[in-house]
C-alpha positions as CSV (number, residue, x, y, z in Angstrom):
1,X,85.9,94.3,118.9
2,X,89.5,95.4,119.5
3,X,91.6,96.6,116.6
4,X,95.4,96.2,116.0
5,X,97.8,98.5,114.2
6,X,100.7,96.3,113.0
7,X,103.9,98.1,112.1
8,X,106.6,96.6,109.9
9,X,109.8,98.6,110.3
10,X,113.5,98.7,109.4
11,X,115.6,101.2,111.4
12,X,117.5,103.7,109.3
13,X,118.7,106.2,112.0
14,X,118.9,105.0,115.6
15,X,118.8,108.4,117.2
16,X,115.7,109.6,115.3
17,X,114.1,106.2,116.0
18,X,114.7,106.5,119.7
19,X,113.3,110.0,119.8
20,X,110.2,109.0,117.8
21,X,109.6,105.9,120.0
22,X,109.8,107.9,123.2
23,X,107.3,110.5,121.9
24,X,104.9,108.1,120.1
25,X,104.2,106.1,123.2
26,X,102.7,109.1,124.9
27,X,100.3,109.7,122.0
28,X,98.7,106.3,122.5
29,X,97.4,107.2,126.0
30,X,94.3,109.3,125.0
31,X,93.1,106.5,122.7
32,X,93.7,103.6,125.1
33,X,96.3,102.2,122.8
34,X,98.9,99.8,124.2
35,X,101.9,97.9,122.8
36,X,101.3,94.2,123.0
37,X,104.4,93.1,121.0
38,X,107.5,94.9,119.8
39,X,110.8,93.6,118.6
40,X,112.8,91.7,115.9
41,X,110.9,89.1,114.0
42,X,111.7,85.5,113.2
43,X,110.2,84.6,109.9
44,X,108.6,81.1,110.1
45,X,107.5,81.1,106.4
46,X,108.5,83.3,103.5
47,X,110.7,86.3,103.3
48,X,110.5,89.1,105.8
49,X,110.6,92.6,104.2
50,X,111.3,94.3,107.5
51,X,113.4,93.4,110.6
52,X,111.0,94.7,113.3
53,X,107.3,94.2,114.1
54,X,105.2,96.3,116.5
55,X,101.7,95.4,117.4
56,X,99.5,98.1,119.1
57,X,96.1,97.2,120.4
58,X,93.1,99.6,120.6
59,X,89.6,99.1,122.0
60,X,88.1,99.5,118.5
61,X,88.8,100.5,114.9
62,X,87.8,104.1,115.4
63,X,90.2,104.6,118.3
64,X,93.0,103.3,116.2
65,X,92.1,105.6,113.3
66,X,91.7,108.5,115.7
67,X,95.1,107.9,117.1
68,X,96.8,107.7,113.7
69,X,95.1,110.8,112.5
70,X,95.5,112.8,115.7
71,X,97.5,116.0,115.5
72,X,99.9,114.8,118.2
73,X,100.8,111.7,116.2
74,X,100.9,113.5,112.8
75,X,103.5,115.8,114.2
76,X,105.8,112.8,114.8
77,X,105.7,111.5,111.2
78,X,108.7,113.4,109.9
79,X,110.8,112.1,112.9
80,X,109.4,108.6,112.3
81,X,110.3,108.7,108.6
82,X,113.8,109.8,109.4
83,X,114.2,107.0,111.9
84,X,112.8,104.0,110.0
85,X,111.3,102.7,106.8
86,X,107.9,101.5,107.9
87,X,104.5,100.2,106.9
88,X,101.4,100.6,109.1
89,X,98.4,98.2,108.8
90,X,95.1,98.3,110.6
91,X,93.4,95.0,111.4
92,X,90.0,94.7,112.9
């Protein structure tokens, strides 16, 4: 069964966020991760805590965990944290 990593984010530094985004996409490749949705959200019910949502699909839960825990992705976390306030959730 496929697994999703859902990211809730609010940009805090556009330059750092652009740098992070360009590098993070490359780290998905070895784990067969792919973006299936990315952009501003429209809240249909309730308050939205963050302005942007990203949905990344992986073949399975272990691939998603392996991506997040990979050395390549872990190196990007300081840049990510400078560029946005975010929450990452694993579903599936």
